[in-house]
Each structure stands twice: as structure tokens, then as C-alpha cells.
Steps between C-alpha positions, in 0.01 A plus 500: 500500500645156419639478851151558654348243270769242584442567875122449451560162323731394784231593754244300312738209485570522874125515565439198289773296675351594842158398383628167376699445824174558702239333281667221313406148617749321712516135637287468798710253714671766715167667616345161559795425727448834676130400551598178668755664730317815591179304569694248703670770705163661576352164602799366700551826693130516591517140598807559722295767695225257599659393831535857616190639329313606814797693642599668179170576327178398661283587807649741741864407427788744483406626156180658634623685808431876477863594556624264214221621263588864561870431439429316171256755375725788586846375400439220251210635301711564192658151516191303583271702264206734580229285355588174685538703820153650454363148465685388808363801687145390414574144611638632827158644585355154527476304826802270555287188436355637179830632389669164568231314291528742213879480492489112518274503195710746314819304586339178365426690181863614477605130537253378239558778247883483518493122451252544211726762342803279518305201346337719237138465612302818402840650482440868468217517754701285744806718452314825561339358812827368631680832442225702672486270802877481528521879513217515756670257746837678451315818598349331807851416636784637294755388754410138433650525154834582344546758227435227243125525565484838331666391179296179463175682429615687184705209379193282521289761340724497187435122478126551542509749211673239276354184343691273742175330590461361151784258540579210739193577699165357599338768281694372199390139578137609512527677170645194333217285633254746348670460170655841477818534279799524735706824480828506320726528798552874476349811667525884461832624631399813693415331845829325498679833403334673803631218729851526338512881541391457869762231564779724346371797705524289821868435436552867407353602841673242713832527317541871508337557844794321666775646284622722791415258783816443711404136579472424130817688413689296762349174376353423847130463419479123441728413790295718738166370373599139527635567854149604614233248593241734349627456144716184504359153437794336682680544827866475401836645578562697177826668593702252287264578199516879545734559194265299273192694635675827447570407135141389448384827659703700247361279221142587602598863549622511136243272344173665600563856361656347185191289448265783426710552184626145428156355499418710187818422301433205266852342513526505880130477596493128567834498685381791716173333580666176588744670724212673688305177527816336648531791751141456610540121529805561718308752713204267536728217626689720742252764618141530622341803333152375426399435136721765342727247312234285335313814390802656340613170344156473330530852358855430368366197307337742264850609385613140420485354145155344435653162401670482837187587695299238300723231642373577857132528418390134459184429306508844340395514132786634298419743227559398148773710321252621243273643780767742616511851354725581216665793677772413751498710811723433795323456841 
């Protein structure tokens, strides 16, 4: 009887700790930084598509040929999403000129909403609009995007669900001008926890998916990737650097599966996050894989100590110590 009662008390204690971990208030700087980065990625990627917009998206370009649409609908329906593909199918029924005009208008909305989200103007409405239009244009032409396009939508959604628009934003400036009391520099933790869980799950998937890959086991991945024009940013003779690249490949091979555990251990969390950030910086310098690295770096910032993040968010109002909750819960 006593054993059952003790187990019940332990269950209640665990439930309370989980509730505190999810719903305590945490410093807002990390999610604000994520808002800046995710919004900037949405905007800059869309901006980079402008020179090739007609060919990639609009009018009677490759994305609207019957053969291409059948292939996307048949083989990529799960990846691109049923709802966006249904919308794309409706757009496909329009005449090329009308379709081009509609897509140009929607693309301008994507540019405007993503920039507004990064700057914090009508933050939640702008973020929801940017996510929806981003997913729509990915569905129009999935082959014009790397795999990062799929992960950006949920990552941005977590920021939209948070109070990141209350700080270092145009919305915050407008509230101050209206005489509203500024917030205390904190926000509910649960949107950040969702982002952290998703980041850790990404490393779990990528780390263990390659654990039996012969190229990774032989340490050849970085050398082979940098030897190809498709991925390498530089055209260099890397044969002399092959031992270093093999060593770095083994480092990445070990770091990513370890990260899904290390990011949750208080004493090694910061070191693990910094090692992953250094890995992504190295990959960004050496390789061309779209916007994967900035997106993952932004997600990793949520695992860093708030004081450190505060140093890279200029103009951010720091919370007073008294405003922080009495309970101490590790991120």
C-alpha cells in the first residue's frame, strides 16, 4: 500500500515538473532571434527567386506542364502536402495569363509578409500568411527547393505561436507610443519547447539514418561533397586536405546522433549546442545546401544560456531578475 502511494506521489511530482517545464516563463531573446532569422530566410529566398520567377512559377513555365503536375501529384503528394496541391490544382485551371497574374500577386504577398514577420509588424498575421504562401510555392515547384523548405514552415509556426512579436519589433514600438506598459522580457515556454523538441528530433533522424551508410562509415562524405560542383562553394584540389575532411566527417557522424541526447543534459547542453553551431557554420562556409544551416543555427540558439543570447540581440529589453519565476527549470 505504501509503495503504491509513494509511486502516486512520484507520478504527481513528475507531472508537476513537466508542467513547469512547459508553462513556466522563459527569457524571450532566443525566440526573437528565431523570428528575425526565419523571417529573413523566407524573404531572402523569395527575393532570390525573382530573376527566374517566370520559368519556375508563373505563366506556362515548367511547373505547369501536365507531365510535371502529374508527377508531382502522384509521387510527391505526401511531401508537398495534399491541401497545397489541391490549391495548386485549382490555380492550374486558370488561363496562363490569369494564372501568372495571380501568382505574381501571391508572390508579392509572400515577400511583404515575410519581411513584416522578420520586422515584427502585425507579427502573427504576417507569420501565418508567410507560412501559407511559402508552402504554396513549394508545392508549385518542389524541385526548386532543397529539403530545408519543409522544415522552415513548422519552425516558423512555433515562433508565430510564441510572444516573439512583443519584443524588438515594430509592434512593440507602436504599443510603447500608445502608452502601453512594456512586457517584462519573458514569454510562456511551450512554443520554444516545441521548437527544441523538433530540433532534437531532426538530429535524431539525420544521425541514426546514416549510421549504416558506407560513405559515412569510411569518412568520405565531406570529401565527396566538396569535390562536386553541385554542393561545393569552391573549386579546389582537395586531395591534400582529404585526411582533415575525413576527420571532420567522423566528427559530424558522431556529433549528430549524440546531440539528440546531449542537448537535454544541463551540464553539456551549451557545449553540445555550440559544437553543432560550429558544425553548421563550417558547412555553410564550405557547402551550398540552401538555407539549412541558418535555420538549424537559429533553432540551436534556444538551447544556449539566455545571458549569452542577450548579448547578440541589440536593443532588446532585458528582464529584471524579480520578473523571472521562482522555479528554476532548465531549457
